[in-house]
N, CA, C and O atoms as a Maestro MAE file, in Angstrom:
{
 s_m_m2io_version
 :::
 2.0.0
}

f_m_ct {
 s_m_title
 :::
 protein
 m_atom[284] {
  # First column is atom index #
  i_m_mmod_type
  r_m_x_coord
  r_m_y_coord
  r_m_z_coord
  i_m_residue_number
  s_m_chain_name
  s_m_pdb_residue_name
  s_m_pdb_atom_name
  i_m_atomic_number
  :::
  1 25 0.804 -1.135 -0.160 1 A "UNK " " N  " 7
  2 3 -0.043 0.048 -0.109 1 A "UNK " " CA " 6
  3 2 0.940 1.129 0.214 1 A "UNK " " C  " 6
  4 15 1.824 1.069 1.069 1 A "UNK " " O  " 8
  5 25 0.614 2.316 -0.741 2 A "UNK " " N  " 7
  6 3 1.394 3.443 -0.945 2 A "UNK " " CA " 6
  7 2 0.227 4.346 -0.144 2 A "UNK " " C  " 6
  8 15 -0.986 4.194 -0.284 2 A "UNK " " O  " 8
  9 25 0.872 5.298 0.708 3 A "UNK " " N  " 7
  10 3 0.290 6.562 1.234 3 A "UNK " " CA " 6
  11 2 0.982 7.885 0.825 3 A "UNK " " C  " 6
  12 15 2.204 8.032 0.805 3 A "UNK " " O  " 8
  13 25 0.133 8.767 0.523 4 A "UNK " " N  " 7
  14 3 0.519 10.067 0.119 4 A "UNK " " CA " 6
  15 2 -0.568 10.933 0.012 4 A "UNK " " C  " 6
  16 15 -1.759 10.643 -0.093 4 A "UNK " " O  " 8
  17 25 0.072 12.244 0.059 5 A "UNK " " N  " 7
  18 3 -1.034 13.479 -0.161 5 A "UNK " " CA " 6
  19 2 -0.676 14.330 -1.372 5 A "UNK " " C  " 6
  20 15 0.463 14.607 -1.748 5 A "UNK " " O  " 8
  21 25 -1.942 14.735 -1.977 6 A "UNK " " N  " 7
  22 3 -1.995 15.195 -3.352 6 A "UNK " " CA " 6
  23 2 -2.821 16.402 -3.330 6 A "UNK " " C  " 6
  24 15 -3.786 16.466 -2.569 6 A "UNK " " O  " 8
  25 25 -2.411 17.668 -4.359 7 A "UNK " " N  " 7
  26 3 -3.368 18.790 -4.691 7 A "UNK " " CA " 6
  27 2 -4.345 18.734 -5.416 7 A "UNK " " C  " 6
  28 15 -4.061 18.054 -6.402 7 A "UNK " " O  " 8
  29 25 -5.203 19.041 -5.441 8 A "UNK " " N  " 7
  30 3 -6.313 18.995 -6.288 8 A "UNK " " CA " 6
  31 2 -6.794 20.688 -6.601 8 A "UNK " " C  " 6
  32 15 -6.934 21.651 -5.848 8 A "UNK " " O  " 8
  33 25 -6.963 20.508 -8.095 9 A "UNK " " N  " 7
  34 3 -7.382 22.088 -8.300 9 A "UNK " " CA " 6
  35 2 -8.754 22.047 -8.207 9 A "UNK " " C  " 6
  36 15 -9.401 21.109 -8.672 9 A "UNK " " O  " 8
  37 25 -9.298 23.079 -7.589 10 A "UNK " " N  " 7
  38 3 -10.782 23.527 -7.644 10 A "UNK " " CA " 6
  39 2 -11.342 24.109 -8.634 10 A "UNK " " C  " 6
  40 15 -10.706 25.038 -9.132 10 A "UNK " " O  " 8
  41 25 -12.552 23.796 -9.171 11 A "UNK " " N  " 7
  42 3 -13.624 24.180 -10.016 11 A "UNK " " CA " 6
  43 2 -13.281 25.668 -10.422 11 A "UNK " " C  " 6
  44 15 -12.956 26.064 -11.541 11 A "UNK " " O  " 8
  45 25 -13.435 26.454 -9.180 12 A "UNK " " N  " 7
  46 3 -13.831 27.776 -9.261 12 A "UNK " " CA " 6
  47 2 -12.171 28.316 -8.638 12 A "UNK " " C  " 6
  48 15 -12.137 29.442 -8.140 12 A "UNK " " O  " 8
  49 25 -11.207 27.717 -8.673 13 A "UNK " " N  " 7
  50 3 -10.081 28.425 -8.131 13 A "UNK " " CA " 6
  51 2 -9.463 27.793 -6.822 13 A "UNK " " C  " 6
  52 15 -10.140 27.480 -5.843 13 A "UNK " " O  " 8
  53 25 -8.379 27.674 -6.903 14 A "UNK " " N  " 7
  54 3 -7.720 27.681 -5.417 14 A "UNK " " CA " 6
  55 2 -7.294 25.987 -5.677 14 A "UNK " " C  " 6
  56 15 -7.554 25.336 -6.689 14 A "UNK " " O  " 8
  57 25 -6.755 25.632 -4.764 15 A "UNK " " N  " 7
  58 3 -6.411 23.961 -4.648 15 A "UNK " " CA " 6
  59 2 -6.761 23.744 -3.126 15 A "UNK " " C  " 6
  60 15 -7.003 24.580 -2.256 15 A "UNK " " O  " 8
  61 25 -6.703 22.062 -3.056 16 A "UNK " " N  " 7
  62 3 -6.993 21.597 -1.687 16 A "UNK " " CA " 6
  63 2 -6.117 20.357 -1.881 16 A "UNK " " C  " 6
  64 15 -5.658 19.894 -2.925 16 A "UNK " " O  " 8
  65 25 -6.001 19.948 -0.660 17 A "UNK " " N  " 7
  66 3 -5.252 18.395 -0.340 17 A "UNK " " CA " 6
  67 2 -5.862 17.338 -0.222 17 A "UNK " " C  " 6
  68 15 -6.877 17.415 0.471 17 A "UNK " " O  " 8
  69 25 -5.555 16.103 -0.758 18 A "UNK " " N  " 7
  70 3 -6.519 15.089 -0.313 18 A "UNK " " CA " 6
  71 2 -5.195 14.132 0.331 18 A "UNK " " C  " 6
  72 15 -4.026 14.517 0.337 18 A "UNK " " O  " 8
  73 25 -5.690 12.773 0.874 19 A "UNK " " N  " 7
  74 3 -4.935 12.154 1.652 19 A "UNK " " CA " 6
  75 2 -5.370 10.857 0.636 19 A "UNK " " C  " 6
  76 15 -6.493 10.356 0.590 19 A "UNK " " O  " 8
  77 25 -4.246 10.467 -0.124 20 A "UNK " " N  " 7
  78 3 -4.758 9.218 -0.843 20 A "UNK " " CA " 6
  79 2 -3.809 7.961 -0.382 20 A "UNK " " C  " 6
  80 15 -2.580 7.974 -0.314 20 A "UNK " " O  " 8
  81 25 -4.740 6.814 -0.067 21 A "UNK " " N  " 7
  82 3 -4.210 5.427 0.046 21 A "UNK " " CA " 6
  83 2 -4.591 4.646 -1.220 21 A "UNK " " C  " 6
  84 15 -5.710 4.545 -1.723 21 A "UNK " " O  " 8
  85 25 -3.288 4.050 -1.679 22 A "UNK " " N  " 7
  86 3 -3.308 3.477 -2.880 22 A "UNK " " CA " 6
  87 2 -3.190 1.532 -2.779 22 A "UNK " " C  " 6
  88 15 -2.268 1.070 -2.108 22 A "UNK " " O  " 8
  89 25 -3.682 1.048 -3.133 23 A "UNK " " N  " 7
  90 3 -3.844 -0.379 -2.635 23 A "UNK " " CA " 6
  91 2 -2.604 -1.199 -3.403 23 A "UNK " " C  " 6
  92 15 -2.186 -0.671 -4.434 23 A "UNK " " O  " 8
  93 25 -2.070 -2.285 -3.031 24 A "UNK " " N  " 7
  94 3 -1.119 -2.999 -3.587 24 A "UNK " " CA " 6
  95 2 -1.680 -3.758 -4.689 24 A "UNK " " C  " 6
  96 15 -1.137 -3.994 -5.768 24 A "UNK " " O  " 8
  97 25 -2.906 -4.135 -4.267 25 A "UNK " " N  " 7
  98 3 -3.580 -5.209 -5.389 25 A "UNK " " CA " 6
  99 2 -4.873 -4.346 -5.449 25 A "UNK " " C  " 6
  100 15 -5.706 -4.346 -4.542 25 A "UNK " " O  " 8
  101 25 -4.978 -3.593 -6.616 26 A "UNK " " N  " 7
  102 3 -6.292 -2.938 -6.986 26 A "UNK " " CA " 6
  103 2 -7.674 -3.790 -7.172 26 A "UNK " " C  " 6
  104 15 -7.702 -4.768 -7.919 26 A "UNK " " O  " 8
  105 25 -8.534 -3.458 -6.620 27 A "UNK " " N  " 7
  106 3 -9.705 -4.449 -7.004 27 A "UNK " " CA " 6
  107 2 -10.373 -3.237 -8.382 27 A "UNK " " C  " 6
  108 15 -11.147 -3.900 -9.072 27 A "UNK " " O  " 8
  109 25 -10.316 -2.308 -8.718 28 A "UNK " " N  " 7
  110 3 -10.508 -1.478 -9.848 28 A "UNK " " CA " 6
  111 2 -11.903 -0.747 -8.947 28 A "UNK " " C  " 6
  112 15 -12.928 -0.494 -9.580 28 A "UNK " " O  " 8
  113 25 -11.841 -0.513 -7.776 29 A "UNK " " N  " 7
  114 3 -12.866 0.451 -7.442 29 A "UNK " " CA " 6
  115 2 -12.027 1.568 -6.251 29 A "UNK " " C  " 6
  116 15 -10.908 1.464 -5.748 29 A "UNK " " O  " 8
  117 25 -13.060 2.595 -6.083 30 A "UNK " " N  " 7
  118 3 -12.286 3.709 -5.277 30 A "UNK " " CA " 6
  119 2 -13.417 4.219 -4.246 30 A "UNK " " C  " 6
  120 15 -14.616 4.092 -4.497 30 A "UNK " " O  " 8
  121 25 -12.929 4.805 -3.067 31 A "UNK " " N  " 7
  122 3 -14.113 5.443 -2.179 31 A "UNK " " CA " 6
  123 2 -13.483 6.815 -1.959 31 A "UNK " " C  " 6
  124 15 -12.323 7.150 -2.200 31 A "UNK " " O  " 8
  125 25 -14.656 7.669 -1.364 32 A "UNK " " N  " 7
  126 3 -13.991 8.926 -0.848 32 A "UNK " " CA " 6
  127 2 -14.410 8.917 0.657 32 A "UNK " " C  " 6
  128 15 -15.599 8.988 0.968 32 A "UNK " " O  " 8
  129 25 -13.595 8.846 1.414 33 A "UNK " " N  " 7
  130 3 -13.710 9.126 3.030 33 A "UNK " " CA " 6
  131 2 -13.988 10.663 3.346 33 A "UNK " " C  " 6
  132 15 -13.332 11.597 2.883 33 A "UNK " " O  " 8
  133 25 -15.035 10.762 4.184 34 A "UNK " " N  " 7
  134 3 -15.212 11.854 4.489 34 A "UNK " " CA " 6
  135 2 -14.452 12.065 5.330 34 A "UNK " " C  " 6
  136 15 -13.797 11.151 5.833 34 A "UNK " " O  " 8
  137 25 -14.315 13.589 5.782 35 A "UNK " " N  " 7
  138 3 -13.666 13.734 7.040 35 A "UNK " " CA " 6
  139 2 -14.389 14.142 8.243 35 A "UNK " " C  " 6
  140 15 -15.475 14.666 7.999 35 A "UNK " " O  " 8
  141 25 -14.062 14.038 9.535 36 A "UNK " " N  " 7
  142 3 -14.959 14.690 10.497 36 A "UNK " " CA " 6
  143 2 -14.545 15.904 10.735 36 A "UNK " " C  " 6
  144 15 -13.586 16.435 10.176 36 A "UNK " " O  " 8
  145 25 -15.172 16.346 11.484 37 A "UNK " " N  " 7
  146 3 -15.007 17.913 12.022 37 A "UNK " " CA " 6
  147 2 -13.430 18.534 12.329 37 A "UNK " " C  " 6
  148 15 -12.892 19.631 12.176 37 A "UNK " " O  " 8
  149 25 -13.075 17.402 12.770 38 A "UNK " " N  " 7
  150 3 -11.576 18.110 13.188 38 A "UNK " " CA " 6
  151 2 -10.290 17.623 12.009 38 A "UNK " " C  " 6
  152 15 -9.110 17.415 12.292 38 A "UNK " " O  " 8
  153 25 -10.956 17.519 10.595 39 A "UNK " " N  " 7
  154 3 -9.996 17.421 9.555 39 A "UNK " " CA " 6
  155 2 -9.755 16.039 9.186 39 A "UNK " " C  " 6
  156 15 -10.249 15.054 9.735 39 A "UNK " " O  " 8
  157 25 -8.836 16.060 8.068 40 A "UNK " " N  " 7
  158 3 -8.029 14.682 7.842 40 A "UNK " " CA " 6
  159 2 -7.082 14.047 8.659 40 A "UNK " " C  " 6
  160 15 -5.860 14.071 8.511 40 A "UNK " " O  " 8
  161 25 -7.878 13.346 9.734 41 A "UNK " " N  " 7
  162 3 -6.592 13.031 10.989 41 A "UNK " " CA " 6
  163 2 -6.350 11.963 10.832 41 A "UNK " " C  " 6
  164 15 -6.640 11.346 9.807 41 A "UNK " " O  " 8
  165 25 -5.743 11.475 11.844 42 A "UNK " " N  " 7
  166 3 -4.907 10.098 11.769 42 A "UNK " " CA " 6
  167 2 -5.947 8.903 11.961 42 A "UNK " " C  " 6
  168 15 -5.589 7.771 11.636 42 A "UNK " " O  " 8
  169 25 -7.332 9.138 12.524 43 A "UNK " " N  " 7
  170 3 -8.194 8.198 12.393 43 A "UNK " " CA " 6
  171 2 -8.702 7.966 10.967 43 A "UNK " " C  " 6
  172 15 -8.841 6.847 10.473 43 A "UNK " " O  " 8
  173 25 -9.033 9.405 10.199 44 A "UNK " " N  " 7
  174 3 -9.445 9.353 8.783 44 A "UNK " " CA " 6
  175 2 -8.738 8.617 7.780 44 A "UNK " " C  " 6
  176 15 -9.242 7.873 6.938 44 A "UNK " " O  " 8
  177 25 -7.297 8.938 7.974 45 A "UNK " " N  " 7
  178 3 -6.401 8.324 7.287 45 A "UNK " " CA " 6
  179 2 -6.336 6.850 7.383 45 A "UNK " " C  " 6
  180 15 -6.374 6.133 6.383 45 A "UNK " " O  " 8
  181 25 -6.236 6.388 8.626 46 A "UNK " " N  " 7
  182 3 -6.578 4.759 8.965 46 A "UNK " " CA " 6
  183 2 -7.892 4.078 8.191 46 A "UNK " " C  " 6
  184 15 -8.050 2.959 7.705 46 A "UNK " " O  " 8
  185 25 -8.637 5.074 8.277 47 A "UNK " " N  " 7
  186 3 -10.058 4.527 7.624 47 A "UNK " " CA " 6
  187 2 -9.618 4.205 6.133 47 A "UNK " " C  " 6
  188 15 -9.956 3.197 5.513 47 A "UNK " " O  " 8
  189 25 -8.827 5.206 5.673 48 A "UNK " " N  " 7
  190 3 -8.616 5.274 4.114 48 A "UNK " " CA " 6
  191 2 -7.692 3.851 3.848 48 A "UNK " " C  " 6
  192 15 -7.728 3.068 2.899 48 A "UNK " " O  " 8
  193 25 -6.952 3.851 4.936 49 A "UNK " " N  " 7
  194 3 -5.791 2.603 4.686 49 A "UNK " " CA " 6
  195 2 -6.452 1.308 5.091 49 A "UNK " " C  " 6
  196 15 -5.951 0.219 4.808 49 A "UNK " " O  " 8
  197 25 -7.347 1.410 5.616 50 A "UNK " " N  " 7
  198 3 -8.211 -0.219 5.437 50 A "UNK " " CA " 6
  199 2 -8.632 -0.358 4.307 50 A "UNK " " C  " 6
  200 15 -8.273 -1.385 3.731 50 A "UNK " " O  " 8
  201 25 -9.374 0.431 3.699 51 A "UNK " " N  " 7
  202 3 -10.013 0.335 2.591 51 A "UNK " " CA " 6
  203 2 -9.210 0.118 1.450 51 A "UNK " " C  " 6
  204 15 -9.580 -0.488 0.445 51 A "UNK " " O  " 8
  205 25 -7.788 0.771 1.681 52 A "UNK " " N  " 7
  206 3 -6.892 0.243 0.531 52 A "UNK " " CA " 6
  207 2 -6.297 -1.134 0.785 52 A "UNK " " C  " 6
  208 15 -6.037 -1.810 -0.211 52 A "UNK " " O  " 8
  209 25 -6.065 -1.605 1.915 53 A "UNK " " N  " 7
  210 3 -6.072 -3.019 2.208 53 A "UNK " " CA " 6
  211 2 -6.936 -3.876 1.556 53 A "UNK " " C  " 6
  212 15 -6.579 -4.939 1.048 53 A "UNK " " O  " 8
  213 25 -7.989 -3.474 1.557 54 A "UNK " " N  " 7
  214 3 -9.386 -4.161 1.034 54 A "UNK " " CA " 6
  215 2 -9.028 -4.294 -0.787 54 A "UNK " " C  " 6
  216 15 -9.643 -5.092 -1.494 54 A "UNK " " O  " 8
  217 25 -8.077 -3.478 -1.260 55 A "UNK " " N  " 7
  218 3 -8.114 -3.263 -2.604 55 A "UNK " " CA " 6
  219 2 -8.621 -1.940 -3.157 55 A "UNK " " C  " 6
  220 15 -8.509 -1.723 -4.364 55 A "UNK " " O  " 8
  221 25 -9.229 -0.951 -2.261 56 A "UNK " " N  " 7
  222 3 -10.172 -0.034 -2.848 56 A "UNK " " CA " 6
  223 2 -8.956 1.013 -2.918 56 A "UNK " " C  " 6
  224 15 -8.023 0.944 -2.118 56 A "UNK " " O  " 8
  225 25 -9.038 2.139 -4.084 57 A "UNK " " N  " 7
  226 3 -8.150 3.505 -3.866 57 A "UNK " " CA " 6
  227 2 -9.082 4.364 -3.369 57 A "UNK " " C  " 6
  228 15 -10.188 4.587 -3.861 57 A "UNK " " O  " 8
  229 25 -8.419 5.043 -1.970 58 A "UNK " " N  " 7
  230 3 -9.128 5.826 -1.055 58 A "UNK " " CA " 6
  231 2 -8.797 7.080 -0.969 58 A "UNK " " C  " 6
  232 15 -7.604 7.304 -0.765 58 A "UNK " " O  " 8
  233 25 -9.583 8.059 -1.076 59 A "UNK " " N  " 7
  234 3 -9.385 9.791 -1.171 59 A "UNK " " CA " 6
  235 2 -10.125 10.072 0.048 59 A "UNK " " C  " 6
  236 15 -11.268 9.734 0.356 59 A "UNK " " O  " 8
  237 25 -9.140 10.851 0.774 60 A "UNK " " N  " 7
  238 3 -9.864 11.565 1.959 60 A "UNK " " CA " 6
  239 2 -9.199 12.994 1.618 60 A "UNK " " C  " 6
  240 15 -7.987 13.186 1.709 60 A "UNK " " O  " 8
  241 25 -10.356 14.216 1.115 61 A "UNK " " N  " 7
  242 3 -10.022 14.896 0.736 61 A "UNK " " CA " 6
  243 2 -10.068 16.291 1.882 61 A "UNK " " C  " 6
  244 15 -11.046 16.036 2.585 61 A "UNK " " O  " 8
  245 25 -9.717 17.059 2.164 62 A "UNK " " N  " 7
  246 3 -9.827 18.384 3.002 62 A "UNK " " CA " 6
  247 2 -10.806 19.360 2.619 62 A "UNK " " C  " 6
  248 15 -10.602 20.348 1.914 62 A "UNK " " O  " 8
  249 25 -12.027 18.954 3.210 63 A "UNK " " N  " 7
  250 3 -13.133 19.593 2.825 63 A "UNK " " CA " 6
  251 2 -13.157 21.204 3.405 63 A "UNK " " C  " 6
  252 15 -13.841 22.024 2.791 63 A "UNK " " O  " 8
  253 25 -12.461 21.577 4.487 64 A "UNK " " N  " 7
  254 3 -12.492 22.718 4.814 64 A "UNK " " CA " 6
  255 2 -11.562 23.714 4.413 64 A "UNK " " C  " 6
  256 15 -11.326 24.758 5.022 64 A "UNK " " O  " 8
  257 25 -10.980 23.275 3.206 65 A "UNK " " N  " 7
  258 3 -9.766 24.249 2.932 65 A "UNK " " CA " 6
  259 2 -10.146 25.464 2.614 65 A "UNK " " C  " 6
  260 15 -9.240 26.248 2.328 65 A "UNK " " O  " 8
  261 25 -11.307 25.872 2.579 66 A "UNK " " N  " 7
  262 3 -11.599 27.329 2.228 66 A "UNK " " CA " 6
  263 2 -11.893 28.175 3.332 66 A "UNK " " C  " 6
  264 15 -12.264 29.344 3.224 66 A "UNK " " O  " 8
  265 25 -11.721 27.559 4.398 67 A "UNK " " N  " 7
  266 3 -12.068 28.358 5.493 67 A "UNK " " CA " 6
  267 2 -10.451 28.213 6.301 67 A "UNK " " C  " 6
  268 15 -9.834 29.182 6.743 67 A "UNK " " O  " 8
  269 25 -10.007 26.879 6.353 68 A "UNK " " N  " 7
  270 3 -8.415 26.971 7.035 68 A "UNK " " CA " 6
  271 2 -7.820 25.704 6.395 68 A "UNK " " C  " 6
  272 15 -8.302 24.605 6.671 68 A "UNK " " O  " 8
  273 25 -7.014 25.803 5.734 69 A "UNK " " N  " 7
  274 3 -6.453 24.437 5.110 69 A "UNK " " CA " 6
  275 2 -5.704 23.699 6.149 69 A "UNK " " C  " 6
  276 15 -4.952 24.299 6.916 69 A "UNK " " O  " 8
  277 25 -5.928 22.082 6.217 70 A "UNK " " N  " 7
  278 3 -5.192 21.298 7.068 70 A "UNK " " CA " 6
  279 2 -5.894 21.682 8.682 70 A "UNK " " C  " 6
  280 15 -5.209 21.677 9.705 70 A "UNK " " O  " 8
  281 25 -7.166 21.957 8.657 71 A "UNK " " N  " 7
  282 3 -7.749 21.950 10.297 71 A "UNK " " CA " 6
  283 2 -7.390 20.651 10.915 71 A "UNK " " C  " 6
  284 15 -7.702 20.415 12.082 71 A "UNK " " O  " 8
  :::
 }
 m_bond[283] {
  # First column is bond index #
  i_m_from
  i_m_to
  i_m_order
  :::
  1 1 2 1
  2 2 3 1
  3 3 4 2
  4 3 5 1
  5 5 6 1
  6 6 7 1
  7 7 8 2
  8 7 9 1
  9 9 10 1
  10 10 11 1
  11 11 12 2
  12 11 13 1
  13 13 14 1
  14 14 15 1
  15 15 16 2
  16 15 17 1
  17 17 18 1
  18 18 19 1
  19 19 20 2
  20 19 21 1
  21 21 22 1
  22 22 23 1
  23 23 24 2
  24 23 25 1
  25 25 26 1
  26 26 27 1
  27 27 28 2
  28 27 29 1
  29 29 30 1
  30 30 31 1
  31 31 32 2
  32 31 33 1
  33 33 34 1
  34 34 35 1
  35 35 36 2
  36 35 37 1
  37 37 38 1
  38 38 39 1
  39 39 40 2
  40 39 41 1
  41 41 42 1
  42 42 43 1
  43 43 44 2
  44 43 45 1
  45 45 46 1
  46 46 47 1
  47 47 48 2
  48 47 49 1
  49 49 50 1
  50 50 51 1
  51 51 52 2
  52 51 53 1
  53 53 54 1
  54 54 55 1
  55 55 56 2
  56 55 57 1
  57 57 58 1
  58 58 59 1
  59 59 60 2
  60 59 61 1
  61 61 62 1
  62 62 63 1
  63 63 64 2
  64 63 65 1
  65 65 66 1
  66 66 67 1
  67 67 68 2
  68 67 69 1
  69 69 70 1
  70 70 71 1
  71 71 72 2
  72 71 73 1
  73 73 74 1
  74 74 75 1
  75 75 76 2
  76 75 77 1
  77 77 78 1
  78 78 79 1
  79 79 80 2
  80 79 81 1
  81 81 82 1
  82 82 83 1
  83 83 84 2
  84 83 85 1
  85 85 86 1
  86 86 87 1
  87 87 88 2
  88 87 89 1
  89 89 90 1
  90 90 91 1
  91 91 92 2
  92 91 93 1
  93 93 94 1
  94 94 95 1
  95 95 96 2
  96 95 97 1
  97 97 98 1
  98 98 99 1
  99 99 100 2
  100 99 101 1
  101 101 102 1
  102 102 103 1
  103 103 104 2
  104 103 105 1
  105 105 106 1
  106 106 107 1
  107 107 108 2
  108 107 109 1
  109 109 110 1
  110 110 111 1
  111 111 112 2
  112 111 113 1
  113 113 114 1
  114 114 115 1
  115 115 116 2
  116 115 117 1
  117 117 118 1
  118 118 119 1
  119 119 120 2
  120 119 121 1
  121 121 122 1
  122 122 123 1
  123 123 124 2
  124 123 125 1
  125 125 126 1
  126 126 127 1
  127 127 128 2
  128 127 129 1
  129 129 130 1
  130 130 131 1
  131 131 132 2
  132 131 133 1
  133 133 134 1
  134 134 135 1
  135 135 136 2
  136 135 137 1
  137 137 138 1
  138 138 139 1
  139 139 140 2
  140 139 141 1
  141 141 142 1
  142 142 143 1
  143 143 144 2
  144 143 145 1
  145 145 146 1
  146 146 147 1
  147 147 148 2
  148 147 149 1
  149 149 150 1
  150 150 151 1
  151 151 152 2
  152 151 153 1
  153 153 154 1
  154 154 155 1
  155 155 156 2
  156 155 157 1
  157 157 158 1
  158 158 159 1
  159 159 160 2
  160 159 161 1
  161 161 162 1
  162 162 163 1
  163 163 164 2
  164 163 165 1
  165 165 166 1
  166 166 167 1
  167 167 168 2
  168 167 169 1
  169 169 170 1
  170 170 171 1
  171 171 172 2
  172 171 173 1
  173 173 174 1
  174 174 175 1
  175 175 176 2
  176 175 177 1
  177 177 178 1
  178 178 179 1
  179 179 180 2
  180 179 181 1
  181 181 182 1
  182 182 183 1
  183 183 184 2
  184 183 185 1
  185 185 186 1
  186 186 187 1
  187 187 188 2
  188 187 189 1
  189 189 190 1
  190 190 191 1
  191 191 192 2
  192 191 193 1
  193 193 194 1
  194 194 195 1
  195 195 196 2
  196 195 197 1
  197 197 198 1
  198 198 199 1
  199 199 200 2
  200 199 201 1
  201 201 202 1
  202 202 203 1
  203 203 204 2
  204 203 205 1
  205 205 206 1
  206 206 207 1
  207 207 208 2
  208 207 209 1
  209 209 210 1
  210 210 211 1
  211 211 212 2
  212 211 213 1
  213 213 214 1
  214 214 215 1
  215 215 216 2
  216 215 217 1
  217 217 218 1
  218 218 219 1
  219 219 220 2
  220 219 221 1
  221 221 222 1
  222 222 223 1
  223 223 224 2
  224 223 225 1
  225 225 226 1
  226 226 227 1
  227 227 228 2
  228 227 229 1
  229 229 230 1
  230 230 231 1
  231 231 232 2
  232 231 233 1
  233 233 234 1
  234 234 235 1
  235 235 236 2
  236 235 237 1
  237 237 238 1
  238 238 239 1
  239 239 240 2
  240 239 241 1
  241 241 242 1
  242 242 243 1
  243 243 244 2
  244 243 245 1
  245 245 246 1
  246 246 247 1
  247 247 248 2
  248 247 249 1
  249 249 250 1
  250 250 251 1
  251 251 252 2
  252 251 253 1
  253 253 254 1
  254 254 255 1
  255 255 256 2
  256 255 257 1
  257 257 258 1
  258 258 259 1
  259 259 260 2
  260 259 261 1
  261 261 262 1
  262 262 263 1
  263 263 264 2
  264 263 265 1
  265 265 266 1
  266 266 267 1
  267 267 268 2
  268 267 269 1
  269 269 270 1
  270 270 271 1
  271 271 272 2
  272 271 273 1
  273 273 274 1
  274 274 275 1
  275 275 276 2
  276 275 277 1
  277 277 278 1
  278 278 279 1
  279 279 280 2
  280 279 281 1
  281 281 282 1
  282 282 283 1
  283 283 284 2
  :::
 }
}
């Protein structure tokens, strides 16, 4: 499994980060893991990692980036 952060261009301008967990053996499917109020915490990253262990490409985007990036 590969763990990383990536930057994504927003449609109306700006950029936001997302945690990406890429499986070693992909099953051809992906999931978006939504953050809790405290941001993309270690718990949220752990959920994404568990999905990746099951073969899913998992993205956890920073949803509050317009207010404050990396809350």
